C-alpha positions, 0 to 999 in steps of 0.5 A: 293626820290629827287625832282629836278626842271629844268631851264625851270620849268619842274621837275623830281622825282628821286627814290632810288633803295630801293624806286623802290623795295618797289613800285614794290613790293607793288604798293604804298608808305605807308607814316608814319605820321612822313614821311608825315609831313617832306615831306609836309614841304619840298614840301611846301618850294620847291613849293615857290622856284619852283613857281618863275621859272614858266612862268606867264601862268603856275603860274596861272594854277588851279588844282582840287583834282580829276584831273588826271595829265599826266606824260611824259616819260624821254628823257634819 
């Protein structure tokens, strides 16, 4: 899985063919403790890097734990 942020602040998560096969088969990703620890570390570093690219309105947005997040289809 690779996470990419665009210059406009939007982003994309790219999955490998193996990850896509796992998701299609199991309808979920199972995250081991080892994987989750590294994912959180990488995600937090990305968070601070990406936060700088957001406009002021986006930087101050708040979210709740049970909030549904709308995903958009790729333009490609």
